[in-house]
VOPAGU-2260 file (C-alpha; in pm, 1 decimal, decimal comma):
REM VOPAGU-2260
SITE   aa  ch    i         X         Y         Z
SITE  MET   A    0     664,5   11587,4    2691,7
SITE  PRO   A    1     538,1   11220,7    2763,4
SITE  ALA   A    2     558,5   11159,7    3165,4
SITE  PRO   A    3     846,7   10883,3    3192,8
SITE  SER   A    4    1089,2   11155,3    2992,0
SITE  ARG   A    5     995,2   11429,0    3256,3
SITE  LEU   A    6    1003,5   11214,1    3555,9
SITE  ALA   A    7    1356,9   11099,2    3418,9
SITE  ARG   A    8    1457,3   11435,8    3374,6
SITE  ALA   A    9    1354,4   11522,3    3731,7
SITE  ILE   A   10    1524,3   11264,4    3908,7
SITE  VAL   A   11    1845,3   11324,4    3725,6
SITE  LEU   A   12    1815,7   11692,5    3817,4
SITE  ALA   A   13    1761,3   11559,5    4197,4
SITE  LEU   A   14    2043,2   11355,8    4152,0
SITE  LEU   A   15    2282,7   11608,0    4028,1
SITE  SER   A   16    2166,9   11874,1    4272,8
SITE  ALA   A   17    2228,0   11672,2    4572,7
SITE  PRO   A   18    2445,4   11750,9    4844,2
SITE  GLY   A   19    2774,3   11615,8    4742,1
SITE  VAL   A   20    2730,1   11511,0    4351,6
SITE  VAL   A   21    2976,6   11729,2    4182,9
SITE  LEU   A   22    2944,0   11710,2    3780,7
SITE  ALA   A   23    3315,6   11671,3    3703,4
SITE  GLY   A   24    3310,4   11389,8    3389,5
SITE  THR   A   25    3429,7   11365,3    3051,8
SITE  LEU   A   26    3155,6   11475,2    2797,6
SITE  ASP   A   27    3250,7   11356,2    2406,7
SITE  TYR   A   28    3026,0   11416,8    2142,6
SITE  THR   A   29    2950,8   11409,9    1793,0
SITE  LEU   A   30    2765,1   11652,6    1530,4
SITE  TYR   A   31    2723,9   11553,0    1177,9
SITE  ALA   A   32    2450,3   11632,3     872,5
SITE  GLY   A   33    2394,2   11456,1     550,2
SITE  LEU   A   34    2159,0   11456,5     254,6
SITE  GLU   A   35    1999,6   11114,4     195,7
SITE  HIS   A   36    1812,1   11021,9    -136,1
SITE  SER   A   37    1564,2   10686,1    -145,9
SITE  ASN   A   38    1410,1   10545,0    -474,6
SITE  ASN   A   39    1133,2   10412,5    -247,6
SITE  ILE   A   40    1101,4   10608,8      34,7
SITE  ALA   A   41     795,7   10438,9     162,6
SITE  LEU   A   42     915,6   10078,5     124,2
SITE  SER   A   43     595,4   10004,7     -94,3
SITE  SER   A   44     601,7    9707,5    -294,5
SITE  GLU   A   45     334,1    9889,0    -584,2
SITE  ARG   A   46     381,2   10259,5    -645,3
SITE  PRO   A   47     780,0   10346,5    -525,8
SITE  VAL   A   48     808,2   10712,0    -432,8
SITE  SER   A   49    1152,0   10865,9    -456,0
SITE  GLY   A   50    1246,7   11111,6    -176,6
SITE  ASN   A   51    1492,5   11333,9       2,7
SITE  VAL   A   52    1550,8   11341,1     376,6
SITE  LEU   A   53    1788,1   11615,3     543,8
SITE  THR   A   54    1936,8   11436,8     870,9
SITE  PRO   A   55    2131,5   11698,1    1089,1
SITE  GLY   A   56    2214,3   11516,4    1437,4
SITE  GLY   A   57    2468,6   11433,2    1719,3
SITE  THR   A   58    2558,1   11184,0    1963,0
SITE  PHE   A   59    2710,5   11237,0    2305,1
SITE  GLN   A   60    2853,8   11025,0    2581,9
SITE  PHE   A   61    2917,2   11119,4    2928,1
SITE  THR   A   62    3088,1   10968,7    3152,4
SITE  GLN   A   63    3196,0   11038,0    3553,2
SITE  MET   A   64    3327,5   10799,1    3804,7
SITE  GLY   A   65    3377,0   10974,7    4125,9
SITE  SER   A   66    3327,3   10847,2    4450,2
SITE  THR   A   67    3003,8   10997,6    4516,1
SITE  PHE   A   68    2816,5   11033,6    4174,5
SITE  GLN   A   69    2894,2   10747,7    3905,6
SITE  ALA   A   70    2737,1   10790,0    3572,2
SITE  ASN   A   71    2743,8   10654,0    3179,8
SITE  VAL   A   72    2504,2   10816,5    2911,3
SITE  ALA   A   73    2509,2   10763,4    2554,3
SITE  GLY   A   74    2291,4   10859,1    2311,0
SITE  THR   A   75    2182,8   10995,0    1954,7
SITE  PHE   A   76    1914,3   11261,1    1840,0
SITE  GLU   A   77    1817,3   11331,7    1522,1
SITE  TYR   A   78    1578,4   11549,5    1309,9
SITE  ARG   A   79    1475,2   11405,7    1003,3
SITE  LYS   A   80    1316,1   11649,6     752,4
SITE  TYR   A   81    1140,4   11493,0     437,5
SITE  LEU   A   82    1196,7   11760,3     152,8
SITE  GLY   A   83     919,9   11627,2     -31,4
SITE  ASN   A   84     658,0   11668,0     256,6
SITE  ASP   A   85     554,9   11306,7     187,0
SITE  PHE   A   86     606,1   11242,0     576,7
SITE  ASP   A   87     570,1   11445,2     840,7
SITE  SER   A   88     961,4   11555,9    1015,7
SITE  GLN   A   89    1042,9   11331,5    1262,8
SITE  ALA   A   90    1279,8   11418,2    1559,9
SITE  GLN   A   91    1407,3   11060,5    1677,5
SITE  THR   A   92    1615,5   10962,3    2028,0
SITE  GLN   A   93    1834,1   10675,7    2102,8
SITE  LEU   A   94    1941,8   10653,2    2443,5
SITE  ALA   A   95    2092,3   10463,8    2708,1
SITE  GLY   A   96    2222,9   10607,4    3058,4
SITE  GLN   A   97    2303,1   10514,9    3408,7
SITE  GLY   A   98    2340,9   10739,9    3676,9
SITE  ASN   A   99    2445,3   10661,0    4051,8
SITE  TRP   A  100    2436,3   10825,5    4352,8
SITE  THR   A  101    2628,0   10678,1    4657,0
SITE  ILE   A  102    2431,0   10806,2    4992,5
SITE  ALA   A  103    2673,7   10595,8    5237,6
SITE  PRO   A  104    2960,5   10423,6    5058,8
SITE  ASP   A  105    2935,7   10073,8    5064,1
SITE  ARG   A  106    2600,5   10125,9    5234,6
SITE  LEU   A  107    2326,6   10268,1    5039,2
SITE  ASP   A  108    2306,2   10376,4    4670,3
SITE  PHE   A  109    2026,5   10552,0    4443,6
SITE  SER   A  110    2036,4   10473,4    4062,9
SITE  VAL   A  111    1841,4   10593,9    3770,9
SITE  GLU   A  112    1845,4   10451,8    3448,6
SITE  ASP   A  113    1701,5   10533,4    3114,2
SITE  TYR   A  114    1659,5   10349,5    2787,4
SITE  ALA   A  115    1525,4   10525,7    2475,1
SITE  GLY   A  116    1478,4   10408,8    2117,3
SITE  VAL   A  117    1295,4   10373,1    1797,3
SITE  GLN   A  118    1059,1   10069,2    1721,2
SITE  PRO   A  119     794,2    9988,9    1458,9
SITE  VAL   A  120     458,1   10040,0    1512,6
SITE  ASP   A  121     326,4    9702,2    1341,9
SITE  GLN   A  122     625,3    9485,4    1303,5
SITE  LEU   A  123     406,9    9266,0    1019,6
SITE  SER   A  124     453,8    9627,8     790,0
SITE  SER   A  125     757,2    9748,2     643,2
SITE  ASN   A  126     961,9    9966,2     833,0
SITE  SER   A  127     857,4   10291,7     658,1
SITE  PRO   A  128     859,9   10645,6     803,6
SITE  ASP   A  129     521,4   10631,2     914,0
SITE  ASN   A  130     556,6   10290,1    1096,4
SITE  GLN   A  131     796,7   10413,7    1337,5
SITE  GLN   A  132     770,1   10529,7    1703,3
SITE  GLN   A  133     967,3   10636,0    2052,6
SITE  THR   A  134     989,9   10392,9    2317,1
SITE  ASN   A  135    1136,0   10435,3    2695,8
SITE  VAL   A  136    1199,1   10217,2    2976,0
SITE  LEU   A  137    1294,7   10433,0    3303,4
SITE  VAL   A  138    1454,3   10208,9    3627,8
SITE  LEU   A  139    1517,1   10386,3    3930,8
SITE  GLY   A  140    1531,3   10290,9    4288,5
SITE  PRO   A  141    1794,7   10239,0    4609,3
SITE  THR   A  142    2029,8    9972,5    4680,0
SITE  LEU   A  143    2141,1    9869,7    5036,7
SITE  ARG   A  144    2474,8    9699,7    5054,7
SITE  MET   A  145    2599,1    9474,0    5335,7
SITE  ARG   A  146    2892,8    9297,2    5384,8
SITE  PHE   A  147    2933,0    8920,6    5532,3
SITE  GLY   A  148    3297,8    8895,9    5580,1
SITE  ASP   A  149    3604,4    8926,7    5329,0
SITE  ALA   A  150    3473,8    8749,4    5056,4
SITE  ALA   A  151    3102,2    8756,3    5075,8
SITE  ARG   A  152    2874,7    9035,0    5027,1
SITE  GLY   A  153    2509,4    9115,4    4979,4
SITE  GLN   A  154    2260,8    9377,6    4826,8
SITE  PHE   A  155    1872,8    9423,7    4857,2
SITE  GLU   A  156    1718,8    9621,3    4560,4
SITE  LEU   A  157    1410,0    9821,1    4517,3
SITE  ARG   A  158    1330,0    9927,5    4178,4
SITE  TYR   A  159    1075,5   10109,6    3982,0
SITE  ILE   A  160    1017,2   10063,9    3598,2
SITE  ASN   A  161     812,4   10249,9    3387,7
SITE  SER   A  162     751,1   10143,7    2995,4
SITE  TYR   A  163     593,8   10379,4    2749,3
SITE  ALA   A  164     544,5   10407,6    2359,0
SITE  SER   A  165     473,5   10714,6    2171,6
SITE  LYS   A  166     179,8   10518,7    1956,7
SITE  VAL   A  167     121,3   10144,8    2110,3
SITE  ASP   A  168     -34,6   10204,5    2436,6
SITE  ASP   A  169     -67,5    9819,0    2519,0
SITE  PHE   A  170     322,9    9855,8    2583,9
SITE  ASP   A  171     273,3   10154,7    2853,9
SITE  SER   A  172     329,7    9979,1    3196,2
SITE  SER   A  173     447,1   10068,0    3575,4
SITE  ARG   A  174     661,1    9780,8    3747,1
SITE  GLY   A  175     788,3    9733,8    4107,5
SITE  LEU   A  176    1091,0    9516,1    4152,9
SITE  ALA   A  177    1250,3    9389,1    4473,5
SITE  ALA   A  178    1587,9    9136,0    4438,7
SITE  PHE   A  179    1813,0    9026,4    4715,0
SITE  ARG   A  180    2168,4    8897,9    4585,9
SITE  VAL   A  181    2444,8    8721,0    4767,7
SITE  TYR   A  182    2811,4    8727,5    4611,5
SITE  ARG   A  183    3085,8    8510,3    4711,2
SITE  ASP   A  184    3444,7    8605,5    4552,1
SITE  LEU   A  185    3589,1    8273,8    4471,7
SITE  SER   A  186    3940,1    8409,3    4337,3
SITE  PRO   A  187    4049,6    8758,1    4214,0
SITE  THR   A  188    3894,8    8677,2    3874,9
SITE  ASP   A  189    3584,5    8451,3    3971,2
SITE  GLN   A  190    3275,1    8523,3    4158,6
SITE  LEU   A  191    2948,3    8305,3    4233,0
SITE  SER   A  192    2621,5    8498,0    4331,4
SITE  GLY   A  193    2266,4    8378,5    4451,8
SITE  ASN   A  194    1959,4    8622,4    4342,2
SITE  VAL   A  195    1604,5    8586,3    4370,8
SITE  GLU   A  196    1357,0    8856,0    4247,1
SITE  PHE   A  197     996,7    8924,6    4290,8
SITE  GLN   A  198     804,8    9172,7    4018,1
SITE  ARG   A  199     471,2    9321,7    4001,9
SITE  VAL   A  200     367,1    9432,2    3622,7
SITE  ASP   A  201      61,5    9659,5    3584,2
SITE  PHE   A  202     -27,0    9760,7    3259,0
SITE  THR   A  203    -171,9   10135,7    3223,6
SITE  ASN   A  204    -450,4   10060,9    2923,5
SITE  GLN   A  205    -472,9    9688,9    2950,2
SITE  PRO   A  206    -728,7    9464,5    3137,1
SITE  SER   A  207    -653,6    9381,8    3471,7
SITE  GLU   A  208    -622,3    9024,5    3347,5
SITE  ALA   A  209    -286,2    9084,9    3171,7
SITE  ASN   A  210    -121,0    9216,3    3504,0
SITE  TYR   A  211      91,6    8949,7    3692,7
SITE  ASP   A  212     375,4    8856,8    3894,5
SITE  ARG   A  213     735,6    8750,5    3814,5
SITE  LYS   A  214     915,8    8543,7    4043,5
SITE  GLU   A  215    1275,0    8436,0    3971,7
SITE  ALA   A  216    1573,5    8256,8    4119,4
SITE  PHE   A  217    1873,6    8175,2    3977,7
SITE  VAL   A  218    2288,1    8146,7    4027,7
SITE  ARG   A  219    2469,6    8359,0    3850,2
SITE  TYR   A  220    2886,0    8268,9    3773,2
SITE  THR   A  221    3135,0    8489,2    3598,9
SITE  SER   A  222    3480,5    8472,7    3529,7
SITE  THR   A  223    3716,7    8746,1    3398,4
SITE  LEU   A  224    4048,0    8620,5    3231,8
SITE  ALA   A  225    4324,4    8763,4    3027,8
SITE  ARG   A  226    4183,3    8623,4    2726,7
SITE  PHE   A  227    3839,4    8431,9    2816,5
SITE  ASP   A  228    3526,7    8589,1    2983,3
SITE  VAL   A  229    3234,2    8373,0    3079,6
SITE  ASP   A  230    2908,1    8512,3    3224,3
SITE  VAL   A  231    2651,5    8176,6    3312,9
SITE  LEU   A  232    2311,8    8236,9    3473,4
SITE  ALA   A  233    2081,1    7946,8    3574,5
SITE  GLY   A  234    1762,7    7915,9    3750,2
SITE  GLY   A  235    1393,5    7949,1    3692,8
SITE  THR   A  236    1092,6    8169,6    3627,0
SITE  ARG   A  237     748,0    8157,6    3739,5
SITE  LEU   A  238     453,1    8387,0    3617,4
SITE  GLU   A  239     150,0    8439,0    3789,1
SITE  PHE   A  240    -119,6    8638,4    3619,5
SITE  ASP   A  241    -397,9    8800,8    3754,1
SITE  ASP   A  242    -662,0    8577,4    3584,7
SITE  GLY   A  243    -571,1    8286,1    3779,1
SITE  SER   A  244    -316,7    8137,4    3535,6
SITE  SER   A  245      51,7    8089,9    3566,4
SITE  LYS   A  246     369,4    7953,7    3353,6
SITE  SER   A  247     660,8    7813,5    3473,8
SITE  ALA   A  248     993,9    7759,1    3268,0
SITE  PRO   A  249    1365,1    7717,4    3337,7
SITE  LEU   A  250    1580,6    8052,6    3307,7
SITE  ALA   A  251    1949,5    8038,9    3136,9
SITE  ARG   A  252    2166,1    8310,1    3004,1
SITE  LEU   A  253    2530,1    8260,3    2835,1
SITE  SER   A  254    2773,4    8510,7    2760,7
SITE  LEU   A  255    3138,8    8406,4    2642,3
SITE  GLY   A  256    3410,1    8606,6    2499,8
SITE  TRP   A  257    3771,1    8486,0    2380,5
SITE  ARG   A  258    4019,5    8648,6    2247,1
SITE  PRO   A  259    4285,1    8374,3    2102,7
SITE  THR   A  260    4508,8    8626,9    1965,7
SITE  ALA   A  261    4552,1    8975,1    1924,5
SITE  ARG   A  262    4385,3    9002,6    1596,6
SITE  ASN   A  263    4131,5    8759,3    1677,5
SITE  THR   A  264    3774,3    8812,5    1910,6
SITE  VAL   A  265    3514,2    8541,8    1935,1
SITE  SER   A  266    3178,1    8628,8    2141,5
SITE  VAL   A  267    2888,4    8395,4    2202,1
SITE  THR   A  268    2582,7    8483,9    2377,3
SITE  GLY   A  269    2230,7    8314,8    2455,4
SITE  ALA   A  270    1925,4    8331,9    2640,7
SITE  TYR   A  271    1628,6    8105,4    2736,0
SITE  GLN   A  272    1382,9    8284,7    2956,6
SITE  TYR   A  273    1033,5    8441,8    2952,1
SITE  ALA   A  274    1056,4    8806,3    2871,2
SITE  ASP   A  275     857,4    9087,0    2683,1
SITE  ALA   A  276     939,0    9386,1    2500,9
SITE  ALA   A  277     992,6    9607,7    2836,6
SITE  GLN   A  278    1231,9    9389,6    2936,0
SITE  ASP   A  279    1428,6    9314,0    2612,6
SITE  LEU   A  280    1488,6    9731,1    2552,2
SITE  ILE   A  281    1690,3    9705,3    2884,5
SITE  ALA   A  282    2057,1    9711,4    2826,9
SITE  THR   A  283    2094,9    9396,4    3021,0
SITE  PRO   A  284    1742,0    9266,1    3087,1
SITE  GLY   A  285    1690,2    9147,6    3507,8
SITE  VAL   A  286    2018,8    9231,8    3632,3
SITE  TYR   A  287    2083,3    9520,3    3790,1
SITE  ASP   A  288    2395,2    9456,5    3964,3
SITE  ALA   A  289    2655,6    9563,9    3692,5
SITE  THR   A  290    2861,5    9872,8    3718,1
SITE  VAL   A  291    2754,9   10178,3    3573,8
SITE  ALA   A  292    3102,0   10160,8    3331,7
SITE  ASP   A  293    2968,8    9815,9    3190,0
SITE  ARG   A  294    2631,5    9919,9    3075,9
SITE  VAL   A  295    2669,5   10120,3    2811,4
SITE  GLU   A  296    2866,3   10178,2    2507,8
SITE  ALA   A  297    2882,4   10502,2    2301,0
SITE  PHE   A  298    2673,9   10527,7    1993,9
SITE  ASP   A  299    2868,2   10620,8    1686,3
SITE  PRO   A  300    2631,7   10738,4    1358,9
SITE  PHE   A  301    2840,4   10548,1    1105,5
SITE  ALA   A  302    2930,1   10258,7    1294,7
SITE  ALA   A  303    2922,7    9879,5    1230,6
SITE  THR   A  304    2742,2    9943,1     875,8
SITE  GLY   A  305    2951,7   10121,8     652,6
SITE  GLY   A  306    2836,4   10471,2     754,2
SITE  LEU   A  307    2447,9   10368,8     688,8
SITE  GLY   A  308    2288,4   10341,7    1000,1
SITE  ARG   A  309    1934,2   10188,9     967,2
SITE  GLY   A  310    2020,7   10221,9     563,3
SITE  ASN   A  311    1994,4   10600,7     540,5
SITE  GLY   A  312    2335,8   10762,6     662,5
SITE  THR   A  313    2218,2   10782,3    1063,5
SITE  GLY   A  314    2266,2   10694,6    1403,9
SITE  VAL   A  315    1920,2   10624,7    1511,9
SITE  GLY   A  316    1817,2   10281,5    1401,7
SITE  VAL   A  317    1483,0   10130,1    1439,1
SITE  GLY   A  318    1430,8    9831,0    1622,8
SITE  SER   A  319    1263,1    9502,7    1561,1
SITE  ALA   A  320    1049,8    9444,7    1896,4
SITE  VAL   A  321     695,5    9371,1    1908,5
SITE  ILE   A  322     576,5    9674,5    2122,8
SITE  GLY   A  323     295,6    9539,8    2347,0
SITE  SER   A  324     197,2    9372,2    2652,8
SITE  GLN   A  325     235,0    9013,9    2571,1
SITE  VAL   A  326     509,7    8775,2    2756,1
SITE  TYR   A  327     700,8    8539,6    2536,8
SITE  LYS   A  328     933,3    8279,1    2579,9
SITE  GLU   A  329    1279,7    8331,2    2426,9
SITE  LYS   A  330    1524,7    8125,6    2258,4
SITE  ARG   A  331    1793,5    8317,6    2145,1
SITE  LEU   A  332    2173,4    8259,1    2046,9
SITE  GLU   A  333    2398,0    8490,0    1863,8
SITE  ALA   A  334    2786,8    8459,2    1768,2
SITE  THR   A  335    3048,4    8722,9    1650,4
SITE  TRP   A  336    3388,8    8668,8    1526,7
SITE  ASN   A  337    3588,7    8942,8    1422,9
SITE  TRP   A  338    3937,4    8978,3    1279,6
SITE  ARG   A  339    4174,7    9275,8    1201,1
SITE  SER   A  340    4470,7    9353,2    1064,8
SITE  GLU   A  341    4671,4    9684,1     996,6
SITE  ARG   A  342    4459,1    9773,2     712,7
SITE  ILE   A  343    4140,8    9535,6     714,2
SITE  VAL   A  344    3862,6    9483,1     968,7
SITE  LEU   A  345    3642,6    9152,0     907,0
SITE  THR   A  346    3338,1    9056,8    1113,5
SITE  VAL   A  347    3061,1    8769,1    1108,2
SITE  SER   A  348    2774,7    8721,2    1279,6
SITE  PRO   A  349    2516,4    8489,3    1276,4
SITE  SER   A  350    2227,5    8459,1    1496,0
SITE  PHE   A  351    1877,9    8277,4    1604,6
SITE  ASN   A  352    1607,1    8383,1    1795,7
SITE  LYS   A  353    1262,2    8171,3    1842,3
SITE  LEU   A  354     973,9    8354,2    2020,9
SITE  ARG   A  355     659,1    8202,8    2135,8
SITE  TYR   A  356     357,2    8404,8    2285,2
SITE  ILE   A  357     163,1    8328,3    2580,2
SITE  GLY   A  358    -209,5    8317,4    2514,0
SITE  ASP   A  359    -199,2    8458,2    2147,6
SITE  PRO   A  360      14,9    8285,1    1910,6
SITE  THR   A  361       3,9    8549,9    1642,4
SITE  PHE   A  362     352,3    8698,2    1678,5
SITE  ASP   A  363     514,9    8321,4    1730,3
SITE  GLN   A  364     844,2    8396,7    1496,2
SITE  THR   A  365    1150,4    8239,7    1417,9
SITE  ASP   A  366    1443,3    8471,2    1290,1
SITE  LYS   A  367    1751,9    8351,3    1138,3
SITE  GLY   A  368    1993,8    8572,1    1035,5
SITE  VAL   A  369    2403,1    8681,5     901,6
SITE  SER   A  370    2576,1    8966,7     869,0
SITE  ILE   A  371    2947,1    9028,4     711,8
SITE  GLY   A  372    3126,0    9328,6     713,7
SITE  VAL   A  373    3468,0    9414,1     556,6
SITE  GLY   A  374    3645,1    9742,2     639,9
SITE  TYR   A  375    3991,6    9824,0     440,0
SITE  ARG   A  376    4197,7   10123,4     533,2
SITE  ILE   A  377    4282,5   10249,4     178,8
SITE  ARG   A  378    4512,1   10553,1     306,4
SITE  PRO   A  379    4544,6   10601,0     686,8
SITE  THR   A  380    4279,0   10857,9     660,2
SITE  LEU   A  381    4067,6   10728,6     387,0
SITE  THR   A  382    3852,4   10377,5     450,5
SITE  LEU   A  383    3630,9   10155,3     239,5
SITE  THR   A  384    3375,4    9940,8     416,9
SITE  GLY   A  385    3132,9    9697,7     310,0
SITE  TYR   A  386    2851,7    9493,7     411,7
SITE  ALA   A  387    2588,0    9214,6     362,9
SITE  THR   A  388    2295,1    9099,5     584,7
SITE  GLY   A  389    2038,3    8851,6     519,5
SITE  SER   A  390    1773,5    8747,5     743,7
SITE  ARG   A  391    1458,5    8487,0     744,6
SITE  LEU   A  392    1193,0    8579,3     968,1
SITE  THR   A  393     909,1    8337,5     996,1
SITE  TYR   A  394     555,6    8362,4    1142,3
SITE  ASP   A  395     441,7    8029,6    1229,6
SITE  SER   A  396      56,2    8110,5    1315,5
SITE  LEU   A  397      45,0    8349,3    1025,6
SITE  GLU   A  398     205,3    8085,0     730,6
SITE  ARG   A  399     426,2    8414,6     664,9
SITE  LYS   A  400     765,1    8396,4     594,7
SITE  ASP   A  401     980,4    8738,1     511,9
SITE  THR   A  402    1359,8    8725,5     330,5
SITE  THR   A  403    1538,6    9045,8     371,4
SITE  VAL   A  404    1876,9    9115,7     195,8
SITE  ARG   A  405    2055,5    9423,7     234,6
SITE  MET   A  406    2416,1    9552,2      75,3
SITE  GLY   A  407    2580,1    9851,5     141,0
SITE  LEU   A  408    2933,3   10049,2      61,8
SITE  ASP   A  409    3059,6   10344,2     216,7
SITE  LEU   A  410    3367,3   10558,7     207,4
SITE  GLY   A  411    3476,0   10762,8     458,6
SITE  GLN   A  412    3784,8   11031,4     486,3
SITE  GLN   A  413    3909,9   11164,0     806,4
SITE  VAL   A  414    3999,3   11537,4     699,9
SITE  ASN   A  415    4169,2   11608,3    1003,6
SITE  ARG   A  416    4113,2   11572,2    1378,6
SITE  HIS   A  417    3762,4   11694,1    1404,5
SITE  TRP   A  418    3605,7   11695,1    1082,0
SITE  SER   A  419    3510,2   11366,0     820,3
SITE  TRP   A  420    3288,6   11293,3     570,8
SITE  HIS   A  421    3091,6   10997,6     416,9
SITE  VAL   A  422    2937,9   10899,0      78,7
SITE  SER   A  423    2743,7   10578,6     127,7
SITE  ALA   A  424    2514,8   10349,9    -108,5
SITE  SER   A  425    2255,1   10054,2      -5,5
SITE  ARG   A  426    2060,9    9815,4    -156,0
SITE  GLU   A  427    1764,0    9681,3      15,9
SITE  ARG   A  428    1516,0    9352,0     -92,3
SITE  ARG   A  429    1235,9    9197,9      74,2
SITE  SER   A  430    1060,1    8894,4     -35,2
SITE  SER   A  431     766,1    8787,8     174,1
SITE  ASP   A  432     463,2    8544,0     147,8
SITE  ALA   A  433     246,0    8830,5     275,5
SITE  VAL   A  434      50,2    9026,3       6,4
SITE  GLY   A  435     175,8    9394,0     -30,1
SITE  GLN   A  436     493,6    9336,1     206,5
SITE  ASP   A  437     748,1    9284,2    -115,9
SITE  TYR   A  438     999,5    9580,2    -170,7
SITE  ARG   A  439    1293,6    9689,1    -342,4
SITE  GLU   A  440    1516,2    9990,9    -211,5
SITE  THR   A  441    1796,5   10193,4    -284,1
SITE  ARG   A  442    1931,3   10468,5     -92,8
SITE  PHE   A  443    2228,0   10695,2    -152,7
SITE  PHE   A  444    2387,3   10945,7     139,7
SITE  VAL   A  445    2623,2   11220,3     149,4
SITE  GLY   A  446    2733,4   11387,4     483,9
SITE  VAL   A  447    2999,3   11525,4     722,5
SITE  VAL   A  448    3096,2   11452,0    1082,0
SITE  TYR   A  449    3253,1   11673,7    1312,5
SITE  ARG   A  450    3415,4   11511,4    1623,9
SITE  ARG   A  451    3483,8   11673,6    1937,3
């Protein structure tokens, strides 16, 4: 077991065994099993090979909001057995969890966060089974709280952050974060805060010149109304590398939510910032003042994509992060519109993401995409879902452009309160300027689900 996983388990056990910590939360879980068939399981452009995969797995969510211990942990665990022995069997984990131990009410807390997922080893290659790796980011440390009257309060945070990847050791790092925040309640729905952060980043397997200090100062405004939410952050970032170089840039993040009617919701998120792979894998990068309840959402093995997960009927999706040590400047904008009626659910989500790496421009990229999903309730227990996604990823320095289109259908029936079944089909096609990176694939999946 990797050191970060052992450390995370040790900390969690210590919290649960601490005086006053009583485990009395709510546990919900799902067990599923399915059989998948692909006509190009390796996503090859020249020699497609058909294959079958057995995919047993499960999801869970544990929540507890007690006075001494608060927790919200959601995860998916899956075992992928390649029946044709074309690839080694894989056990994969997706996890986002936070636990908080209140040592002294309104004075001192100790928190643990852990984020695990599956990411590509080489982003320039197709997402075949042998191009996947497990990643993990662990965050833990104390928070000291203080009050400055009825409407103002402050907190001082110390965090240890450890990042780990099972195959790419450039990603492995140890970080220390110190932050001071002052909050001012402007009204029952509006809050303003000032934040100062200092972070030291040391990479385990990189030359010392790659290590750096990250300094940030920003103000943040949040407002939560009946039909409109806003979260705006503005400030600046300075990076100071051990080789003597430095970089500075503005820092901005935006999150808007609008519910014009009971059936319509619109959300917009964006960022202009320096970031790296470890920061992106944390649920809310760089901000540790959110409550536990707001930080984790349950994973559903058949959510959002018509029961197809990453195209194979499962719940552990493969991300698109470039796993490594490089820092990049990110410009990101995403929007989602959701409309629902008694029988129909419609979602449209365009996105734009531009990354510019410091030092090495190899992975400089611009990604434009859109996804559309439609769900139709044929009968109260029978639902047909369809979706289509398209993306155009351009690597500027490589003069490469990848266009990927994916479509799928899923038919699912809720047999009773606990049991349901799904039958799914998907088609994916990538066109690329790079030699050997074109492929076409069709997948079929049938599976059963047990929900607690």
